[in-house]
ZAMAR-280157 format. One record per residue (C-alpha): x negated, y negated, z negated; residue in one letter. Coordinates in Angstrom, 3 decimals. Example, Ala and Ser with C-alpha at 12.3 -4.5 7.8 and 13.67 -1.06 7.14 Angstrom:
2
-12.300,4.500,-7.800,a
-13.670,1.060,-7.140,s
//
This chain:
64
-0.375,-32.784,-10.538,m
3.235,-33.457,-9.539,a
4.027,-33.954,-5.891,n
6.018,-37.188,-5.491,n
6.340,-36.899,-1.701,n
9.857,-36.181,-0.513,p
10.284,-33.082,1.583,t
11.537,-33.228,5.148,k
15.018,-32.078,4.137,t
15.209,-34.781,1.459,q
14.135,-37.344,4.035,f
16.736,-36.108,6.519,e
19.437,-36.304,3.848,q
18.368,-39.822,2.902,m
18.399,-40.868,6.577,k
22.000,-39.725,7.036,y
23.084,-41.284,3.717,e
21.615,-44.635,4.698,i
23.103,-44.476,8.192,a
26.506,-43.875,6.638,n
26.023,-46.737,4.147,e
25.111,-49.268,6.854,v
27.819,-48.067,9.242,g
25.657,-46.463,11.923,v
27.003,-43.343,13.612,n
23.965,-41.060,13.327,l
24.481,-37.507,14.492,k
22.462,-34.295,14.466,q
20.143,-34.014,17.436,g
19.705,-36.686,20.069,y
20.429,-40.271,19.033,n
19.018,-42.113,22.044,g
22.222,-44.081,22.362,d
21.474,-46.078,19.185,l
20.501,-49.682,19.699,s
17.192,-50.999,18.372,s
19.154,-52.988,15.841,y
20.978,-49.910,14.521,e
17.781,-47.853,14.324,a
16.057,-50.753,12.569,g
18.833,-50.998,9.997,k
18.279,-47.345,9.118,i
14.476,-47.565,9.142,g
14.361,-50.782,7.142,g
16.624,-49.366,4.472,n
14.533,-46.183,4.292,i
11.423,-48.287,3.661,v
13.266,-50.310,1.043,k
14.494,-47.188,-0.756,r
11.050,-45.512,-0.697,v
9.477,-48.719,-2.017,f
12.010,-48.842,-4.841,q
11.415,-45.223,-5.814,s
7.637,-45.632,-5.681,y
7.363,-48.874,-7.640,t
10.573,-48.855,-9.640,g
11.180,-52.421,-8.457,n
14.230,-53.709,-6.695,q
13.481,-55.403,-3.397,y
16.314,-57.838,-2.782,n
16.736,-59.263,0.683,v
19.532,-61.516,1.759,t
21.239,-60.155,4.849,q
22.360,-62.299,7.756,k
//
């Protein structure tokens, strides 16, 4: 059976890619200076991307 779970390094790479795409300055190590909003932008986009890869469906959300 194939393992479809991303590895930790793949997840880390995706996290930094998304942070760069949404304009959040994410750095190696401590990131306690991020606002809740910035962290949520990264986390929400991670969930969206994982959902898309799992289902093959696009999840379109209008942004404010």
